[in-house]
C-alpha positions as CSV (number, residue, x, y, z in Angstrom):
1,M,-54.1,239.2,192.4
2,T,-54.9,235.6,191.7
3,K,-53.9,234.5,195.3
4,L,-56.1,237.3,196.7
5,L,-59.1,236.2,194.7
6,F,-58.5,232.5,195.6
7,G,-58.2,233.4,199.3
8,A,-61.4,235.4,199.2
9,A,-63.3,232.7,197.4
10,S,-62.0,230.1,199.9
11,A,-63.1,232.3,202.8
12,L,-66.6,232.7,201.4
13,F,-66.9,228.9,200.8
14,L,-65.8,228.2,204.4
15,L,-68.3,230.7,205.8
16,N,-71.1,229.3,203.7
17,T,-70.5,225.7,204.8
18,A,-72.2,226.5,208.1
19,S,-75.4,227.1,206.1
20,F,-75.4,223.4,205.1
21,A,-75.5,222.3,208.8
22,A,-78.9,221.2,210.0
23,E,-80.5,220.6,213.3
24,K,-81.6,217.0,213.5
25,T,-83.3,214.9,216.1
26,V,-82.9,211.2,216.8
27,T,-84.4,208.9,219.3
28,L,-82.1,206.3,220.8
29,M,-83.2,203.1,222.5
30,V,-81.0,202.9,225.6
31,E,-80.2,199.7,227.5
32,N,-79.3,199.2,231.2
33,M,-81.4,202.1,232.5
34,T,-82.6,200.5,235.7
35,C,-82.6,203.1,238.4
36,A,-83.4,206.8,238.9
37,V,-79.8,207.9,238.5
38,C,-79.3,206.2,235.1
39,P,-81.1,208.9,233.0
40,H,-78.9,211.6,234.5
41,I,-75.8,209.7,233.5
42,V,-77.1,209.1,230.0
43,K,-78.1,212.8,229.6
44,G,-74.7,213.9,230.9
45,S,-72.9,211.7,228.4
46,L,-74.9,213.2,225.6
47,V,-74.9,216.9,226.5
48,A,-71.1,216.8,226.8
49,L,-70.8,216.3,223.1
50,P,-70.2,219.3,220.9
51,G,-73.2,220.1,218.8
52,V,-75.8,218.5,221.1
53,T,-78.4,221.2,221.9
54,R,-81.2,219.2,223.7
55,V,-81.6,215.8,225.3
56,L,-84.9,214.4,226.7
57,I,-84.7,211.1,228.5
58,S,-87.6,208.8,229.1
59,F,-86.9,206.3,231.9
60,E,-90.2,204.6,231.2
61,D,-89.6,204.1,227.5
62,K,-85.8,203.6,227.9
63,T,-85.2,206.3,225.2
64,A,-83.1,209.4,224.7
65,T,-84.3,212.0,222.2
66,V,-81.4,214.1,221.1
67,T,-81.4,217.3,219.1
68,Y,-78.0,218.1,217.5
69,D,-76.2,220.1,214.9
70,D,-75.2,217.6,212.2
71,A,-72.2,219.6,211.3
72,K,-70.8,219.0,214.8
73,A,-72.2,215.7,215.9
74,A,-73.4,212.5,214.3
75,I,-75.4,209.4,215.4
76,P,-72.4,207.2,215.8
77,A,-70.9,209.7,218.3
78,L,-74.1,209.8,220.2
79,V,-74.3,206.0,220.4
80,R,-70.6,205.9,221.4
81,A,-71.2,208.4,224.2
82,T,-74.0,206.4,225.9
83,T,-72.2,203.1,225.4
84,D,-69.0,204.5,226.9
85,A,-71.1,205.6,229.9
86,G,-72.3,202.0,230.3
87,Y,-75.6,202.4,228.5
88,P,-75.5,200.8,225.0
89,S,-77.9,202.5,222.6
90,A,-79.1,202.4,219.0
91,P,-81.3,204.6,216.9
92,K,-85.0,203.7,217.3
93,S,-86.4,202.3,214.1
């Protein structure tokens, strides 16, 4: 009986952790965007990440505004994705 109650409580806890996830938005300053193709590459690197739901690129401002589920993605992963694609980035302050 104790195992059953523990299992049920564990399952409820795991189901409720999704309620702690939040949609967040960050703007990254992106380096090396010098041509019309660059924003497409940057966007592709970001949308490929689990948890990323929206990416808006501004070639003029050299930014990427990313909306993501913070339970599935984090800012360091976003920065790593653009950097690995050849476009180092950092959160805009």
